[in-house]
Every structure is written in C-alpha cells, then in structure tokens.
C-alpha positions in Angstrom: 18.1 -5.9 5.3 17.4 -8.3 2.4 19.2 -10.9 4.5 16.9 -10.1 7.4 13.9 -10.7 5.3 15.3 -14.0 4.3 14.4 -13.6 0.6 15.1 -16.5 -1.7 16.4 -15.9 -5.2 13.1 -17.1 -6.7 11.1 -14.8 -4.5 13.3 -11.8 -5.4 13.0 -12.6 -9.1 9.2 -12.7 -8.9 9.2 -9.4 -7.1 11.4 -7.8 -9.8 9.1 -9.2 -12.5 6.0 -7.8 -10.7 7.8 -4.4 -10.4 8.6 -4.4 -14.2 4.9 -5.2 -15.0 3.7 -2.6 -12.5 5.9 0.1 -14.1 4.6 -0.8 -17.6 0.9 -0.8 -16.6 1.3 2.3 -14.4 2.8 4.3 -17.3 -0.2 3.5 -19.5 -3.2 3.8 -17.2 -2.1 3.8 -13.6 -2.9 0.9 -11.2 0.7 -0.5 -11.0 0.3 -0.9 -7.3 -2.4 -3.5 -8.0 0.5 -5.7 -9.1 3.4 -4.6 -7.0 1.8 -4.1 -3.6 0.1 -7.5 -3.3 3.4 -9.1 -4.2 5.1 -7.2 -1.4 2.4 -8.2 1.1 3.4 -11.8 0.6 7.1 -11.2 1.6 7.8 -12.9 4.9 8.9 -10.4 7.7 7.6 -7.3 5.9 4.8 -5.5 7.8 1.9 -3.9 5.8 3.2 -0.4 6.5 6.7 -1.4 5.3 5.1 -3.0 2.2 3.4 0.4 1.5 6.8 2.2 2.0 8.7 -0.2 -0.3 5.9 0.1 -2.9 6.3 3.9 -2.9 10.1 3.7 -3.2 9.9 1.3 -6.2 7.0 3.2 -7.8 8.6 6.6 -7.6 11.4 5.5 -10.0 8.8 4.2 -12.5 6.5 7.3 -12.4 9.5 9.7 -12.7 10.9 7.8 -15.6 7.5 7.7 -17.5 6.9 11.4 -16.7 10.3 12.4 -18.1 9.6 10.2 -21.2 6.3 11.9 -21.8 7.8 15.3 -21.2 10.5 14.7 -23.8 8.0 13.8 -26.5 5.0 16.0 -25.4 5.9 19.2 -23.4 3.4 20.0 -20.7 2.2 23.5 -19.5 4.2 23.3 -16.3 2.6 26.4 -14.8 -0.6 24.5 -14.5 0.7 21.0 -13.6 3.5 21.9 -11.1 1.2 23.6 -8.6 -1.1 20.5 -8.6 1.9 18.3 -8.2 3.3 20.4 -5.3 0.0 20.2 -3.4 -0.3 16.5 -4.1 3.2 16.1 -2.6 2.0 17.7 0.7 -1.3 15.9 0.9 0.4 12.6 0.1 2.6 13.0 3.2 -0.6 13.6 5.2 -2.1 10.4 3.8 1.0 8.4 4.6 0.8 9.7 8.2 -2.8 8.5 8.3 -1.6 5.1 7.0 0.7 4.6 10.0 -2.3 5.2 12.3 -5.5 4.1 10.7 -6.7 0.9 9.0 -7.3 1.2 5.3 -10.2 -1.3 5.7 -12.4 1.5 6.9 -12.3 3.1 3.4 -12.3 0.1 1.1 -16.1 0.0 0.6 -16.1 3.7 -0.5 -13.2 3.1 -2.8 -14.9 0.1 -4.3 -18.1 2.1 -5.1 -15.9 4.9 -6.7 -14.2 2.3 -8.9 -17.5 0.8 -10.0 -18.7 4.3 -11.0 -15.4 5.0 -12.8 -15.7 1.7 -14.8 -19.3 2.3 -15.7 -18.6 5.9 -16.8 -15.6 4.8 -18.9 -17.5 2.1 -20.7 -20.6 4.2 -21.2 -18.5 7.1 -22.8 -16.4 5.5 -25.5 -15.4 8.9 -26.8 -14.0 9.9 -23.4 -10.3 10.8 -23.7 -10.1 10.1 -27.4 -9.7 13.8 -28.3 -8.8 16.9 -26.3 -11.8 19.0 -25.4 -10.6 21.4 -22.7 -13.6 22.4 -20.5 -11.9 25.1 -18.3 -9.3 27.8 -18.9 -7.1 30.0 -16.8 -7.7 30.2 -13.0 -10.6 27.7 -13.2 -8.4 25.1 -14.8 -5.7 25.8 -12.2 -8.1 25.5 -9.2 -9.7 22.3 -10.4 -6.2 20.8 -11.0 -5.2 21.8 -7.4 -8.4 20.0 -6.1 -7.6 16.9 -8.1 -4.0 16.9 -6.9 -4.9 17.5 -3.3 -7.6 14.8 -3.1 -5.7 12.1 -4.9 -2.5 12.9 -3.2 -4.2 12.2 0.2 -5.6 8.9 -1.2 -2.2 7.8 -2.6 -0.4 8.4 0.6 -3.0 6.6 2.6 -3.7 3.6 0.4 -2.3 4.0 -3.1 -3.4 1.4 -5.7 -5.5 2.9 -8.4 -4.2 6.5 -7.9 -2.9 6.7 -11.4 -6.2 5.5 -12.8 -8.2 7.9 -10.7 -5.9 10.7 -11.9 -6.3 9.7 -15.5 -10.1 9.7 -15.3 -10.3 12.9 -13.4 -8.0 14.8 -15.8 -9.8 13.3 -18.9 -13.4 13.5 -17.5 -13.3 16.7 -15.5 -10.6 18.7 -17.4 -11.4 17.4 -20.9 -7.9 16.3 -21.8 -7.3 13.4 -24.2 -6.1 10.2 -22.5 -2.6 10.7 -23.8 -2.4 14.3 -22.5 -4.1 13.2 -19.2 -1.6 10.3 -18.8 1.4 12.7 -19.2 0.0 15.1 -16.6 -1.0 12.2 -14.3 2.5 10.8 -14.2 4.0 14.1 -13.1 1.4 14.5 -10.3 1.7 10.8 -9.4 5.5 11.1 -9.1 4.9 13.9 -6.6 2.5 11.9 -4.5 4.9 9.0 -4.4 7.7 11.3 -3.3 5.6 12.7 -0.5 4.5 9.4 0.8 8.1 8.1 0.4 9.5 10.9 2.5 7.0 10.4 5.3 7.5 6.6 5.5 11.3 7.2 5.5 11.0 9.7 8.4 8.8 7.2 10.2 11.6 4.5 9.9 9.4 2.2 7.8 11.5 2.0 4.7 13.4 -1.1 3.5 15.9 0.7 1.2 17.7 -2.3 -0.4 14.5 -4.0 -1.5 12.9 -0.7 -2.6 15.8 0.4 -4.7 16.0 -3.0 -6.5 12.3 -2.8 -7.3 12.9 0.8 -8.4 15.3 -0.3 -11.1 12.7 -2.8 -12.5 10.0 -0.1 -12.2 12.1 2.3 -14.2 12.4 -0.1 -17.1 8.7 -0.8 -17.0 7.8 2.9 -16.8 10.0 3.7 -19.8 8.6 0.9 -21.9 5.0 1.7 -20.9 5.4 5.4 -21.8 6.9 4.5 -25.2 4.0 2.1 -25.8 1.4 4.8 -24.9 3.1 7.4 -27.2 3.3 4.9 -30.0 -0.3 3.6 -29.7 -2.2 6.6 -28.4 -5.4 7.1 -26.4 -7.2 4.1 -27.7 -4.9 1.6 -26.1 -4.8 3.6 -22.9 -8.6 3.4 -22.6 -8.6 -0.4 -22.8 -5.8 -0.8 -20.4 -7.6 1.5 -18.0 -10.8 -0.6 -18.2 -8.8 -3.7 -17.5 -6.9 -2.1 -14.6 -10.1 -0.7 -13.0 -11.9 -4.1 -13.4 -9.0 -5.8 -11.7 -9.0 -3.3 -8.9 -12.7 -3.9 -8.3 -12.2 -7.6 -8.2 -9.3 -7.3 -5.8 -11.1 -5.0 -3.4 -14.3 -7.1 -3.6 -12.2 -10.2 -2.6 -10.6 -8.3 0.3 -14.0 -7.2 1.6 -15.5 -10.7 1.3 -12.5 -12.1 3.1 -13.0 -9.5 5.9 -16.7 -10.4 6.2 -15.9 -14.2 6.4 -13.4 -13.7 9.1 
C-alpha cells in the first residue's frame, strides 16, 4: 500500500517526525492531531477519510503508551475512568460513521468558538489545574465523567484534532482535577476514542495499515517521552503547552474557514 501511495523516502521521514512530535504534544496537553493530520492530508493518493483513519491508527499507539506510562507512575481510580472510556469508545464509533457521511466543515465554526472560549478561560484562570480540588463525588462524579466521555468520544470520531485538549480542560475545569491528574485520565479516555474510531474506519475499508503502523511506532516513542516530561515537570508545563496547542488549533481552523469563504 505504501508503494501504491508512491511515498518518497523524504516524505515518509517527515511523516514519522510529525508523528513523533504529535505523540509528545498529545501526551502533554492533547492536540497531537494538529500536527499529524495536516501532514497526512498532504500525502498524494490519500483521501481525507483515509487520512483520518491513518491518523487514528497512529495516534492509538501514542495514547496507549502515554496512558500506560501515567498509570505506572500515578494509579487511577479505574472504577470511575473505565466507564467513561467505554462509553467514549462507543460514541467515537458513531462519530467515525458520521465522518464517512458528513462534511466536517459544517461544524468547524462551532468548534472554533469553543476553542476561543477554552483559551480565554485557561488564560483568565491561572490557578486552573495547578492543584486538585475535586468538585463532585460518587455517582455525580461518575455521571459527569460519562457525559464528558460520550460527548468528546463523538467529536473525536467525527473530527478529532483537539480532543485531548478538550478532555484535559473538561476534567480540570468541570471535575476539579489537577492538570497532571486530568492528563492521566484524558489519555485513557482518548485511547478508547481512538480505538473506537479505528475499528469503524477499518470495518469501512478506509485504513492504510502499513502507513498507520509506521506512524504508530513514532507516536509510541513521542507518547512515552511526553508522558515522562509531564510527570517530571508537572501541571505548570502542561498548562503552557495547552495554551500553545489551543492557540495553534484556533489559527488552523480560522485559516480553514477563511479559505472556505474565499473559494
């Protein structure tokens, strides 16, 4: 399949570097798709839906690696996190099904507005995510986690970029976790959303396995290094990486929308 895409060695090397960087960024603050997906969209012979499918295959290795790295250093309350991850897996499949039938351009203005609000909120609240201040307990915490998993699972399957950042902000802002705690939980849920979308794209015959597996190896290394960086540097670094990622996402979506208006 790589031969069918007629990939030159230089192009493949750049894709692997993009996947490595995407894994590192995603492990810290989400948004790795901002790097990896645009690179895939430039590959000759790869359709937009195939690019989404390959992005999911590459990303799932990175998110699983970073999730395992976080779990080894900071055990999570799996009774709370796994139900949210399981529901996110199912809704991500539904989102991926929508991606094969609807244009993501319909939703980009809404996503752009949401990102601007996220950025403003993060900058205006410098204490956000610096210390754990749980706001809900027991069944309320579980239900809110399920809602977050369901909503962002649907978004991740349909479009994807920024899912990790949205998860991080939702878990820190709505649940009261520190950025480090929220990132660990977000990686587990994000791994489930990637797996759900990956399964649907595979069943739809849209996957390019050889390319996705190669990018997955680079993503694994990036995810491991990113998780180790976050564990060593803490919530302060995660906040600044999050601000940079969300700002870059806003710029990217704005350019996409402006391009659409001009055409």
